[in-house]
C-alpha positions in Angstrom: 23.6 66.3 -49.3 25.6 65.7 -52.4 27.7 68.6 -53.7 27.3 69.8 -57.3 27.5 73.0 -59.3 23.7 73.2 -59.1 23.7 73.8 -55.3 26.9 75.7 -55.0 26.9 79.4 -55.9 30.4 79.7 -57.2 32.0 83.2 -56.8 35.7 82.1 -56.8 36.5 82.4 -60.5 39.6 84.5 -59.9 41.1 81.3 -58.4 39.9 79.2 -61.3 37.0 79.5 -63.6 34.2 77.0 -63.0 32.5 75.4 -64.7 34.5 75.1 -67.9 32.7 74.8 -71.3 31.2 71.3 -71.7 33.3 70.8 -74.8 36.5 71.1 -72.7 35.5 68.1 -70.5 34.3 66.1 -73.5 37.4 66.7 -75.7 39.9 66.0 -72.8 38.3 62.6 -72.3 37.9 61.7 -76.0 41.4 62.8 -77.0 43.3 61.4 -74.0 41.5 58.1 -74.2 42.1 57.8 -78.0 45.4 59.6 -78.8 47.2 60.1 -75.5 50.7 59.8 -76.9 53.9 61.5 -75.7 54.9 64.5 -77.8 58.2 64.1 -79.7 58.8 60.7 -78.3 58.0 58.6 -81.4 57.0 58.5 -85.0 53.7 56.7 -84.6 50.1 57.9 -84.9 49.7 58.6 -81.2 52.8 60.8 -80.9 51.9 62.5 -84.2 48.3 63.3 -83.1 49.6 64.7 -79.8 52.2 66.8 -81.6 49.7 68.2 -84.0 47.4 69.1 -81.2 50.2 71.0 -79.4 51.1 73.0 -82.4 47.5 73.8 -83.2 47.1 75.0 -79.6 50.1 77.3 -80.0 48.7 78.8 -83.2 45.3 79.4 -81.6 47.0 81.2 -78.6 49.1 83.3 -81.0 45.9 84.2 -82.9 44.0 85.0 -79.7 46.8 87.3 -78.5 47.3 88.8 -82.0 51.0 87.8 -81.6 51.7 85.8 -84.8 55.4 86.8 -84.8 56.1 85.6 -81.2 56.7 82.2 -79.5 54.5 80.3 -77.2 56.2 78.3 -74.3 54.1 75.9 -72.3 54.6 75.3 -68.6 52.6 73.5 -66.0 51.5 76.7 -64.2 51.7 80.5 -64.6 53.9 80.5 -61.5 56.4 78.3 -63.2 56.2 80.5 -66.3 57.0 83.5 -64.2 59.9 81.7 -62.6 61.3 80.7 -66.0 61.2 84.3 -67.1 62.4 86.1 -63.9 65.1 83.6 -63.1 66.2 83.4 -66.7 66.9 87.1 -67.1 70.6 88.1 -67.2 70.7 90.0 -63.9 73.4 92.3 -62.8 74.0 93.6 -59.3 71.8 96.6 -58.3 69.4 96.5 -61.3 66.2 98.4 -60.9 62.9 96.6 -61.1 59.5 98.3 -61.1 56.3 96.4 -60.1 52.7 97.5 -59.4 51.3 97.4 -55.8 49.0 94.6 -57.0 51.5 91.8 -57.9 50.9 88.2 -57.0 53.3 86.2 -54.9 54.3 84.4 -58.1 56.1 87.7 -58.9 57.1 89.2 -55.6 58.5 86.0 -54.0 60.7 85.3 -57.0 61.9 88.9 -57.0 62.5 88.7 -53.2 64.7 85.6 -53.8 66.6 87.4 -56.6 67.0 90.5 -54.5 69.0 88.5 -52.0 71.4 87.4 -54.7 71.7 90.5 -56.9 70.8 93.3 -54.5 67.9 94.4 -56.8 66.2 97.6 -56.2 62.4 96.9 -56.3 60.2 100.0 -56.7 56.4 100.2 -56.8 54.8 102.1 -59.6 52.8 105.2 -58.5 49.1 104.5 -58.2 46.6 107.1 -56.9 45.1 105.6 -53.7 41.9 107.5 -53.9 41.1 106.8 -57.5 42.9 103.5 -57.7 44.4 104.6 -61.0 47.9 104.5 -62.3 49.5 108.0 -62.1 51.3 108.2 -65.5 52.8 111.6 -64.7 54.5 110.3 -61.6 55.5 107.1 -63.3 57.3 109.1 -66.0 59.1 110.9 -63.2 60.0 107.7 -61.5 61.5 106.2 -64.6 63.4 109.4 -65.3 64.9 109.5 -61.8 65.7 105.8 -61.6 65.8 104.2 -65.0 64.0 100.9 -65.2 65.9 97.7 -66.1 62.9 95.5 -65.7 59.2 96.2 -65.4 56.8 93.5 -64.2 53.2 94.3 -64.3 50.0 92.5 -63.5 47.4 93.2 -66.2 44.6 93.1 -63.8 44.6 92.8 -60.0 43.4 89.5 -58.5 42.3 91.5 -55.4 40.3 94.5 -56.7 40.1 93.9 -60.5 41.8 97.1 -61.6 43.2 96.9 -65.1 46.6 98.5 -65.7 47.4 100.8 -68.7 50.0 98.4 -69.9 50.7 100.0 -73.3 51.4 103.4 -71.8 53.6 102.0 -69.1 55.6 99.7 -71.3 56.0 102.4 -73.9 57.7 104.6 -71.3 59.8 101.7 -70.0 61.1 100.8 -73.4 62.6 104.3 -73.7 65.1 103.0 -71.2 65.5 99.6 -72.9 63.8 97.9 -70.1 62.8 94.3 -70.2 59.0 94.2 -69.9 57.0 91.3 -68.3 53.2 91.1 -68.3 51.1 88.9 -66.0 47.9 88.0 -67.9 46.7 85.4 -65.4 43.4 87.2 -64.8 42.9 88.6 -68.4 44.1 86.1 -71.1 41.0 85.1 -73.0 38.9 87.8 -71.3 40.4 91.1 -72.5 41.2 91.3 -76.2 44.9 92.1 -76.2 47.0 92.8 -79.3 50.5 91.9 -78.1 52.0 93.0 -81.4 50.9 96.6 -80.5 52.3 96.4 -76.9 56.0 96.6 -76.2 56.0 93.5 -74.1 58.9 90.9 -74.1 57.1 88.2 -72.1 53.4 87.7 -71.3 52.3 85.0 -68.9 48.9 83.2 -69.2 47.1 80.8 -66.9 45.2 78.1 -68.8 42.7 77.4 -66.0 41.5 80.9 -65.4 40.0 83.2 -68.0 41.1 80.9 -70.8 38.6 78.4 -69.4 40.9 75.4 -69.7 42.0 72.9 -67.1 44.7 72.9 -64.4 48.2 71.9 -65.4 48.7 73.9 -68.6 49.9 77.5 -68.7 52.8 79.3 -70.2 54.1 82.5 -71.7 54.3 84.5 -74.9 57.9 85.4 -75.8 59.3 87.9 -78.2 61.6 86.2 -80.7 64.5 88.6 -80.0 64.6 87.7 -76.3 66.7 85.0 -74.7 66.5 83.4 -71.2 68.8 81.2 -69.2 66.9 77.9 -68.8 65.4 77.1 -65.4 65.0 73.3 -66.0 67.2 70.8 -67.8 66.3 67.4 -69.2 64.9 65.5 -72.2 63.2 67.5 -75.0 62.7 64.8 -77.6 65.2 66.4 -80.0 69.0 66.4 -80.3 69.1 63.7 -77.6 72.9 62.9 -78.1 73.8 66.4 -77.1 74.4 67.0 -73.4 73.5 70.7 -73.9 70.0 71.8 -74.2 68.9 72.7 -77.8 68.9 76.3 -78.7 65.6 75.9 -80.6 62.5 77.5 -79.2 60.2 76.2 -77.6 62.3 73.0 -76.9 64.9 74.9 -74.9 62.3 75.8 -72.3 60.0 72.8 -72.5 61.8 69.9 -70.9 60.1 66.7 -69.9 56.9 65.1 -71.0 54.1 67.6 -71.9 50.7 67.5 -70.2 48.8 66.4 -73.3 45.6 66.0 -71.3 45.8 69.6 -70.2 46.7 70.8 -73.7 43.7 69.0 -75.1 41.5 70.8 -72.6 43.1 74.2 -73.4 42.7 73.5 -77.2 39.0 72.9 -76.7 38.7 76.0 -74.5 40.3 78.1 -77.2 38.0 76.8 -79.8 35.1 77.7 -77.5 36.4 81.2 -77.1 36.7 81.6 -80.9 33.1 80.4 -81.3 31.6 82.6 -78.6 33.9 85.5 -79.2 36.2 87.2 -76.7 34.2 90.4 -76.8 31.0 88.6 -75.9 32.7 86.8 -73.1 34.0 90.1 -71.7 30.6 91.8 -72.0 28.9 88.9 -70.2 31.4 89.1 -67.3 30.9 92.9 -67.1 27.2 92.4 -66.9 27.7 89.8 -64.1 30.1 92.2 -62.3 27.4 94.9 -62.5 24.8 92.5 -60.9 27.3 91.6 -58.2 28.0 95.3 -57.4 24.2 96.0 -57.3 23.8 93.3 -54.6 26.7 94.6 -52.6 25.5 98.2 -52.7 22.1 97.2 -51.3 23.8 96.1 -48.0 25.0 98.9 -45.7 27.3 96.6 -43.8 29.5 95.9 -46.8 32.3 98.2 -48.0 33.4 97.5 -51.6 37.1 98.1 -52.6 36.9 99.4 -56.2 38.4 102.0 -58.5 36.6 105.3 -59.0 37.3 105.1 -62.7 39.0 103.0 -65.3 38.5 99.5 -66.4 38.0 96.6 -64.0 37.4 92.9 -64.5 34.8 90.8 -62.6 36.8 90.6 -59.3 35.3 92.5 -56.3 36.8 92.6 -52.8 34.7 93.6 -49.8 35.0 94.2 -46.1 32.1 93.4 -43.8 31.4 95.5 -40.7 32.0 93.6 -37.5 33.3 90.4 -39.2 36.7 89.2 -40.3 37.0 87.9 -43.9 37.4 84.4 -42.6 34.2 84.6 -40.5 32.3 85.7 -43.6 33.8 83.0 -45.7 32.7 80.3 -43.2 29.1 81.7 -43.0 28.9 81.8 -46.8 30.4 78.3 -47.1 27.7 77.0 -44.7 25.2 78.4 -47.2 26.9 76.7 -50.2 28.5 79.9 -51.5 32.1 79.7 -52.6 34.3 82.8 -52.2 38.0 83.5 -51.4 39.0 85.2 -48.2 42.2 86.5 -46.8 45.2 88.0 -48.7 44.7 86.1 -52.0 48.5 85.6 -52.4 48.9 89.3 -52.9 50.0 90.9 -49.6 51.3 94.1 -51.3 47.9 94.8 -52.7 46.3 94.6 -49.3 48.9 96.8 -47.7 48.3 99.4 -50.4 44.5 99.1 -49.9 44.8 99.2 -46.1 43.2 95.8 -45.8 46.3 94.1 -44.4 46.6 91.7 -42.5 43.0 90.7 -42.3 42.4 90.8 -46.1 39.1 90.9 -47.8 36.2 88.7 -49.0 36.7 88.3 -52.7 33.8 87.6 -55.1 34.6 86.9 -58.7 32.2 86.1 -61.5 32.7 84.7 -65.0 30.8 84.1 -68.2 28.8 81.2 -66.7 27.6 82.8 -63.5 23.8 82.3 -63.3 21.0 84.4 -62.0 20.0 81.8 -59.4 23.6 82.1 -58.0 23.1 85.8 -57.5 19.8 85.1 -55.8 21.4 82.6 -53.5 24.2 85.1 -52.7 21.7 87.9 -51.9 19.8 85.7 -49.5 23.0 84.9 -47.6 24.1 88.5 -47.5 20.6 89.5 -46.3 21.0 87.0 -43.5 24.4 88.3 -42.5 23.1 91.9 -42.4 20.0 91.0 -40.4 22.1 89.2 -37.8 24.9 91.7 -37.5 
């Protein structure tokens, strides 16, 4: 049997949204096959068209994030963006770093590496385990007892979907002149964020997730008063006679040839978000999350990991009675249902949620999740329950 989106019920959108808007596929093909020049490497029509596309994409991102006075830096992935930021900070021995219990390995593995060099003290922010809500009173006490030098915070968990109160946390952190880093991999393009109203120094976005773009293009928003030690060195297309990297932004952090195909896709995705409206996209995902939870709640053999209150995105983790997460994933795959199983590159979250080391079965919806996909999922879950 041939595989297509029509016969696969896709519930793995936290890994990457699928499908993308049709305009993304069409514009990537048309632009790359017509104007696929190298940015900053020539004064001809191909290079100019590519350069204009890149700058237009930056402006659309700044508009989406309400961050007109900040810089956009492009990277091949959100993981590389996080590395540029965290490895570029001017660390001193013994500095104190706060993280949430829900951070991705893109954060915790980098900090683990830096801890071995600088002896960093890494502390988890207080979260109420019963409510799955950030305890702002206890966080204030934490910051008072051990002043934060850096706070790195996932906007929304890729395991259970809990959304962090980033404005409140970063406001408190800035009282101690902390560097603030936000991971928007699961929320950029989904939650309407005004980064000019949040005291955030760096905010990472993943182009292929809730921005509905392709793989290979991500990056971060950077406050203009901040400075980072470069992670990579090489050609930038400007000031080529100088052996030092240019000080101009974004060139200082964008070495090598840019992924113009990926940027074309991201540009089309941003235009689609503008056309549909970010609030409508969010509302549709919330409606689909509600449908998902209704299906889960109708099965007594499924335990859903979710917050008792507060905002959550369309990411739902479950534990099945009598089955490991991998067993369930295999059964669902045999019925053409795509999910994510295991630890989801977030082991701290599973330790906090008491689902370590087995992990969970993660279902994640998006704007395009169809009713027939929910019907297909329900039939599969009915089968599992009936045969348990």
